[in-house]
N, C-alpha and C positions, 0 to 999 in steps of 0.2 A: 534126578540122578545124583543129588548131593545131600549130605547129612551135615548139619551145623551143630557144633559142640562148643559150649561155653566153658571157659576156664576162669573161675571167679578170682582166684588168687593171682594169676598171671595177667589178668585184664585183657584177655584175647578171646576172640571167637575163631575157631578153626572150621575149615570146610573139608569134609571127607568126600572125595569123588568116588562114586560107586564104580564108574567105568574103568578106572585104572587103579583103584584101591590106594589112592595117595591122600595124604593129609597135609594141608598147607594153612598158614595163618590167613584168615579172611578179613577180619577187622582188628586192628591194633591201636587205633586212635579214636578218641571221642567217647570211649566207654570206660567205666570204672566199676569193678566187681560185677561183671555181667553174670546173670544167673538164669532165670527162666526165659524160655523163648517159645513162641507160637507162630506158625506160618499163617499169614493172612492171604489166602489165595485170591480174594476179590481185588486186592490192591497190590499183589505180587511183592509182598514185603514180609519181614520177620518182626514181630513185636518182641520187645526185650525189656525185662525188669532187672534191677541190680540189687545186690545184697549189701546195702550201706545206708547211711542216714540220708534222708530226703532225696532219693533218686527220682528222676522223671521216668515216665514210660517212654521208651525210645523205639524208633523203627530203623531197620536196616533195609534200605531199598534195594531190591534185587534187579539185575544180577550183580551190580558193582559193589553193593554193600555200603552205600552212602548212609551215614548216621544222621538221623533227625530226631528232634524232640517232638513227641506226640502230645504229651500232657504232663504237667507237673502235679504230683499227688500230695506232697508235703507229708508223706508217710515214710516209715523207715523199714529197712530190711525186707525188701520184696523178694519173693521166692518163685512162685508159680504165676503163669499167665495163660489165658486161653480165650477162645471166641466160641460162643454157643451158636445154635442154629438160627437165632434171631439177630445175629451180628452184634450182640452185646459183648463187651470185653470184661473179663473177670481177672482179678489178680489177688494174690495173698500177701499179707504183711505179718512178719514175726513180731514187729513192734507192738501191734495191737491184737494179734492172734485172731484176725478177722479176714474173710474173703470179701472183697468189694466188687461192685458191678458198675460199669459205665455204659450208659445207653447211647450217649453221643459225646462228641468232644467238647461240647459246651456245658455238659452236666458235671456235677461234682461226683466223686466216687461215693457210692451208696453202700453202706455195710449190709451184706446179705446173710452171711453165716458167721455167727459170733461164738465165743467160748471154745475156740480151737486151741490146739497145743503144739505150736510150731507147724503151721499149715505149709506144706511143701508143694511140689509140682502136682497138680491135680489133673483129672481127665473127665471128659463128658461121655455119657452113654445115652443114646437115643434109640427108641424103638417105636414102631408104629403098628397098630392093629386096626383092622376094619371089620365091620359087621355087614350083613347082607342088606341092611336098611340104608347104608350110605355113610354112617358115622365113622369117622377116622379119629382115633385117639392117639396122641403122641405122648409117650412117657420119656421125660428128659430128666436125667439124674447127673449129679456130680459126685465123683469119688475123690475124697480129700485125705491124703496121708497126713496124720498128726505125728510129726517126727519125734517129738519129745515124749509121747506116750505110747509109741509103737502101735498105733491103731489107725484104722481107716474109717472115716465118717462118710456115710452115704446119705445124700440129701436130694430132695426134689428141687429142680430149677424153678424159680418164680415165673409167673406169667406164662404158663403153659397154654398154647392155643389148642383148641379142639375145632376141627373142621367138619362141615357137613357138605357133601357135594351131591348134586342131583343132575343126571344126564337127561336132557330132553330128547324126545324122539325125532323132532324136526330139525332140519339143517338151517344154518344161517346163510346169509347172503354169499359168503365166500367159502363156506364149508370148513372153517377152522374149528379146532376143538373148543375154543373159547365161545363159539357160537352155540354150542350144545350144553354148556355147563353153567349152573347157578351155584354159587358158593356162599356159605355163611361162616363166620368165625366167632367163637365164644372164647373169651379170655378168662382163665381161672387164676385168681390171686391166692398165693400161699402165705 
């Protein structure tokens, strides 16, 4: 029921309440030049990047908005941030014109998409198709606006999983769906 809005120049994140159509400052301390945000539903928080030199990736813990540092990147002028279906975090840097991926908080940011031109807030697209034989293919793409060239780059996400599921005719001890299913996963590297 809320929409969160970053004001990069005022150093404020506002909360718009859909219920009563009101706008109020939500976070006014502990952030500097806030820009891109992404909702992390698994941890009930907002991921935040800032458009300045050497900003960390921060989190805003919901519902109160407590600001925490998630990871120091040592990169500058961060714009977009997002989480893919595999819970990897992606973020864009205008300093390097690269989108980076973080698989865990102990890993370093890994450059995934290079040679961009002002990579702004991006979005993911996922689709799934199945065949009669049980193969399920996931198509995962990222759409990256290049602000400085007025273009959009469409790229495949790395490490796309393909799954094959086979349902057995017999029941398990407790009759759960997991008692009937055998699954395999193949990982494609791009």
